[in-house]
N, C-alpha and C positions, 0 to 999 in steps of 0.2 A: 145634359152635357154633350155638346157636339163632339163627334169623333174627330173633327178637324180643329187644328190650332193655327194661329197666325204663324207665318213662315218668315217673319222679320229676322234678318241676319246682319248684325253690325259689321261682320267681316266681309260681306259682299258690298261693293261700292254702291250699286244701284239700290239695293235693299236698305243700306244705311242712309242714303239720301231720302228715301221714302219715310224711314223711321224718324229722321230729323224733321221732315215736313209735318208728320203727325204730332210730334212733341211740340213743335212751334204752334200748331193749331190749338192744342190743349191749353197752352199758356196764353195765347191770344184771347181765347174764350174765357179765361180765368177758371178753367176746370182744375182748380187746386183746392187744398183744404180750406184756405181762407176764402176763396171764391164761393165754395159751397156753403160755408157758414153764413156769408153775407146774403146769398140768394135764398137759402132755405129758412134761415132763422134758427135759433138755438134749439127749439123743441123738435122741429122736423129733422134737423141735423143729428140730434141725439137719437131720434127714433130710427133714422137710417143706419146708425151705428149698431142698432139692435136688430137690423134686418127687417124693420117695419117700414114699408114703402108708401103707405097711404098718405101720410102727411107730406112727404116729398112730392108725390104725384099731384097733390092739391096745389103745391107751390110752384109747379112747373107747367102751367097750362098754356103759356105763351109759346112763341117760336124763336126766342133768342138762341144764339149758338150755345150758350151755357145750358139753357133748359133742354135743348136737343141732346146734348151730351149726357146730361143726367138721365134723361129718359132712355137713351140708348144703352149706356154702360152700367148704370146703377139700378134702374127700374126694369131693365130688360124688355122695353117696349119697342115695337117697330115704329119707324118714323118715315114720313115721305122722303123720297129720294132728294128732292130739291132742298128740303130742310137739312138733310145730312150734308149735302154739297155745300151749303152755306156755313157749316160748322167745321167741316173736315176736308182734307184732300181726298175726295170720295174714291176716285179711280185707284189711287195708291192704296187706300184702306181695303178696297175690294181685291186688289191684286195680291196683297200680303195676307188676306184672310181675316182681318179684324172685323169686317162686316161681310154679310152675305145678303143677296137679294132674296126677298120673300117671294114665294109662289102662292098666288091666290087660287081659289077654286075657279075652274074654267067655266066660262059661259057656254050655253048650248051652241054647238057648231064649232067651238074652238078646239084645237088639238090638245089632247090630254098631256099634262106636264109642261105646257108652255109657260115660261116664267112671266109673271105679271109685270115685274120690273118697276113697280111704282113705289115700293117700300124697301127698306133695308133693316136688318137687325144685327146686333152684336153677337159675336161667337164666344166672347169671354167678358168677364167682369173686369173693368179697369177702374180702380178706385184711387182717387187722390190721397196722398199720405205726406205729412209734413216731416221732414228730417229734423234731427236735433239742433241743427244750426240754421233752420229756416229753409232747407232745400225743398223744392217741389219734386216729389217722387210720385210714382203710380205703381200700385200693386196689381198684378194680373192674376186672376184666379178663375175658377169655374163659375158659370152663371148661377146666381142665387146662393153662392157659398162664400160671400165676403166675410160673414160673421158666423152664421149658423152652420150646422153640419149638413149631412146628407138630407135631413128633413127639410132644410131650407130650399133645396132644389125644386121640389114640387110646389112649395109655397110661393117662391119668388120668381121662378123662371117660367112658370106656367105649364100647361099640359103638353105643348109641343116640345119644349126642352126636356121636360120630365120623361117623355117617351124615349128620348135618346140617351138617358143617363146610364152609365155603368157606375153604379153607386160605390163600388169597391175602390174606384180610382179617383174619386173626387178630390180636388185640390182647393183647400180653403184659402181665403185671403187674410186680412188683418182682423184679429179678434183680441179679446182681453189678454189671453195668454201671450200672444205675440208682443204686444206693447209692454207687458210686464217684463218679459225676458229682455227686450231691447233696453228698458230702463235699468236693468241690473248689470248690463255689460260694463266691465271695468274700463275706464277711459285711459287706456294705455296705447301708446304707439308700439306696434309689434311687427315683426317680420312676416309671420305666418299665422293664419287663422283658419279654423275648420268650423263650418256650419253643418252639423250632422242632422239629417232629416230636414232639409231646407224648405220643403213645401213650396210656397209661392215666392220664396226668396227674401222675406222680410229681414231675417237676421243677417243674411249675406250682404244686404244693402248697408246695414249698420256696421258690420265688420269691415267692409271695404273702406270705411272712413278712417280706420285706424291701422289697417294691416297692409303691408306691401303686397302680399299674395293671399288670396282667399280660395279655399277649396270648399265646395258645397256638394253634399251628397244626399241622395234619397233613394229609397227602395222603389218608389213609384216613378216610372219613366216619364209619365205625364207631368209630375211635379218638377222634374229636372228641366223640362221644356218651359214650364211656366216661370220658373226662377230665371231662366235665361231671358225671357221676355220682360220680366220685371226690371232686371238690371239694365237691359238695353234701352227700354223706354225711359227709364229714370236717368239715363246718361251717366251711368256709373261704370267704373272699370269692370270688365267681365270677370266672373269667377271661373275657376277650374271646376266644371260641373261633371259629376260622376254618378253613375247608377250603382246601387248596391245597399246591402243591409248593414247597419251599425258601423263598425270600424273596418269591415271587409274591404271597401274601396281604398283605404289608406293604411293597409296592414303594416307596412314598413316605415311609415312616416311619423314625424313628431311635429308639434305645433306650440306656439306661444299662447294661443287662446283657442279654446274649444267652446262652442255654444250649441245648445240643442234644446229644441222644443219637441221632444220625441213623442211617438204614439204611446202615451203613458197610461191609457185607460185600462183598468183592470176588468176584463170582460171574459165571459165564458168562451170556450172554443167554438169555431163556426159550425162544427158538427157535434153538438152536445148530445146528452143522453136522450133528450126528447126530439132531437133533429130540428129544432125550431130557433136556434140561437141567432139566425140571420147571417148575412154575408159579412166577411171581414172587411172593415172600412180602413183602408191603409193609413189614412191620416191620423187615426186614433188608436187602432188595435194593433198591438205589437206582435201578436201571435204567440206569446209566451204565457205560462201560467202565472197567475197572481201578479206580484210586482217584480218578477224576475227580469223583465227588460230594463227597468230603471236600475236595479241592482247590478246587472251586467254592464250597463253604461258607466256607472260610477267605478266599478272595480277595474274595468279595462282601460279607463281613461288615463291612468298614471303612465302606462307605457307609451302613450301617444303625446305626452306633455314634455316639453323641454324644461330644464331646471328653472324654477321660478314661474312657470306657466300656470295659467288658470283654466279650469273647466267649469262652466256654468250651465245649469240645466234646470228645467222644471220637472217635477216628478210627482207621482202618486205612490203611496205605500200603504200596506195593509196594517190595520190594527188587529192583531191576533190575540185571541182569548188566552190569558195567562202570561202574556209578554208585554213589556214596556216598549212602545213604539220607538222611543229614543234609542234604546239598546239595539233594536232591530236595524234602524237606519245607520246608527253609528258603526255597526259591524260591516257595512258596505265599504267604508272608507279604506282605500288601499294604503299600505305602509309607505311612509315617507311623504305623506300628504297632510297638510292642514285642511280643515273643513269648517264651513259655517253652514248649518242646515236649519232652515226656518220653516216650521209648519204654520201655514196661513189659514187653513180651513180644515174642518173635519165633517164628514157626512156619514150618517149611519147607512147600512147597506141598502135599505129601502129608498132613502133619498138619492143615493148614488145611482142605483138601478134606474129610477125614474128619470133622473137627469139625462142619462145616456140613451135611454130608449126614446125620449123625446128628441134628443139630438139626431138620432137616426130616422126619425119620422115613424117609428113603429106605432105610436099612439094614434096615428091617423088611419091605420089599417083595420083589419078584421079584429074585433075584440077578443075572440078566442085565441087567435095567434098571438096577440099582444100579451094576454094572460099567460100563455105557455112560455113565451120568451122571458117574461118577468120571473116566472118560476125557475127557469133555467139559470138565470143570474143568481137567484137566492140559493139554489142548490150548490152552485159553484162556490159561493162565499161560505156556505155551511161546511162544505167539504174541506175547506182550508181554515176553518175556525176563525174566519174573518168577521169581526163585528162592526167595523167602520173602516173608512178609507180617508187618509190624510192627503192633503195637497200642499205643496210648498216649493221652496227654492233650495238648491244645493250648489254651493260654490266650493271647489277644491283648488288648492294651490300646491304645486309640487315643490315643497321646501327642503326635502331631504332630511328633516329633523329626526333625531332619534326619539324624541318625545313630542310628537305632533300635537298641535292645538286643535281640538275638535269641539266645537260648540254646537249643541243641538238644543233648540228651544222652540217654544210655541209663542207666536206673536200674531194675533188676529186683528189687532187694532190698525187704524189707518196709518199709512206711512207717506213720506214725501218722495215721489219719484221725480227725477231719476236717482237711483241709489248706487250707481256704479262707483262714485267717489267714496261713498260711505263704506262700501265693501272693501275698497283698497285701504281705507283708514283702519277698518277692523283688523285686517291682517297685520298692518304695521304695528298696531297696539299689542297684538299677540306676540309679535317679535320682541317688542320692548319688555313686556312682562316676563317673557321666557328667559331673557338675559339679565334681568334685574332682580337681585335678591332683596330681602327685607331691609338690610342695612343700606344698600344703594337706593332703595325706594325712599327711605326716610331722609336721605341726603339730596334727593332730587327736588326740582322745582316744578310746580304745576300751575295751570290756570284753568278757571272754569270755562267750559265750552260756551260758545255764543248761544244766546236765546234759550238759556236754562233758567227756569223760574222755580221758586220755592213755594210750596203750599203747606199750610198748617191745618191739620184735620183734628177736630175735636168737638165736644158739645158746646153749643152757644153759651157764652158767659164764663166758661171754664178758664181758670188762671193759666193753665199750661195745656198745650195741644196733646192729644193722644199720640200722634206721630207726625213726622215731617216727611213730605214727599218732594223729591226733585223731579222736575218734568222737562223734557226736551220739546222744543217747538219746531225742530228741524229733523231731517233724516228719518230714523226709525221712530221718532217721537216716543221715546221710552219714558216710563215713570218708575221710580224706585224709592222705597222707604229708607230713611236714614235716621240714626239716633242723634242726640244733641251734639255729640262730638263730631259726627260726620257732617251735620248741617253747618256747624260753626267752621269746620275745616274747609268745606267747599266754598263757603261764603267769603273767605278771605284769601283764597288762592288767586293771586294775580301774577304769579311768576317771580315775585321779588324775594321771597323767603323760602328756604328749604322746608320740606314737610315736617321734619323733626322739630324745628324751632317753632313752627305754628302749633304743633301738638303740645309743646312745653308751655306755650302761652295759654292755650286752652285749659291745660291742667291747672295752672296757677289761678285762672279765673274761677274754675269750678272747685278749687280746693282739693284736688285729687293728686295721687302720686303720678308724676310724669312718666316714671318707668313703666307703670302698669298700662298707662294709655299708649305709650310707644309700643308695648308688646301686643296689645289687642287690636290696634287700629290698622296695621298694614293690610290685613285681609279686606277690610272695608275700602281702603284706598284702591286696592287691586280691582275690586268689583266696579268702582266708579270709573277707573281708567278703562277697564274692559268694555264697559257699556258706553263709553264716549262722553261721560259727564266731565271728567277731568282730562286735560291734555298735557303730556310732558312738555316742558319748556327746555330747549337746548340752551346751555349756558356757555360763555366763552371759556 
């Protein structure tokens, strides 16, 4: 990681003109998400997203402007000056620090340190990124850190860049966590938004599409600068960028939307018992014990939310021996806030340790040091009685309700992104159920949600199914078991009849007491509404 960063400043007239020229050159060369896919093909494009560069290198052997840009900014290869000049406004890029001239080894008789001047290389990773409405954006991050962590620096940026790396301050680009959170962001037009822990500015880019004003913060001053470059190069309204930890930079402020992909990794302290825990990596290590950082974020968010405001973040949490993880995370939710918490994955402590030791590149070093660090992580987990670590999403809404709706669930199955609208619908349904008693529920009209199918499960040839499953093909793609009454009820819900009349008809067909069916069915209806299988229909 070079100690220098580009100096582009959209507030300075001359620098803004150079920035515009760079952006136009990227567009002219089709250095966009679509352009990359067309050039590289699906396999090499997917490999590049995993930070594997060999397939892309094989696909960019020519000298077209697009191939030159891929080799410069994504493969971190030096290119001849004239090739760079054909693809970019070279002097402007050198002036603003996007590129630097390479120095070759001097020939006998030449002055030491004399710049060779025949090649240039990039100082940062510039990665095309498609916005939700087809915008062409570019994410600026440290070389070799577009997807992988600090371990990616040595692997992708090469020996020269690795020698310059301050690993504790690396800034990542777009990864799976970034795109997950962007897809979760609720699609609301808001006055103010906060991107807490902005990193390379991915969430700030998305927030700027729906907020009149965006504040973006990060503890790492290098990340604050990277986010500014991302926003400027992507021609997005600049955010109010501030340096600081957690909510400290916005202590007295409130927002309509807060998003955060925080440093949630549960890691041992940097100076552990064996002294081998390794450096704190700012992008992932929050510096607090266990899952305290995620807990603090959730608990402190309420006082920074306006009424009706949302806070959305990714988090890790400990599975502690003798405790239900659901109760643990539920206890984080502040008073007056509704919450939807979804655990997407669980790893035991050995899997988790190996994942993050590979992320930091420890597996490439001395085997004894790696083993000592592995031991340090396991000792830390044992001290906290942690048996596994969960990963998931947390969405809070400041509702002010006396009896908040808090849903905590595990759902590891595939979902359909983006889920922002699904999240809004979830909270709207919670409001409906909270204000609707059983009598009103039976008087209400419902319709079956779109693309819900019914599956009957049982032994082949059996007269009746063992159970009936309703399955969604959109959104969360849930599946839920229903009994005969529930299946029959859902199947005829088209909004034309109130729920009570439908149940009376089902009771008559089944030869059962309609009063008993009316008494026992509201709970099942509530579950189908809560999970989005049934949608309330407003009647005149």
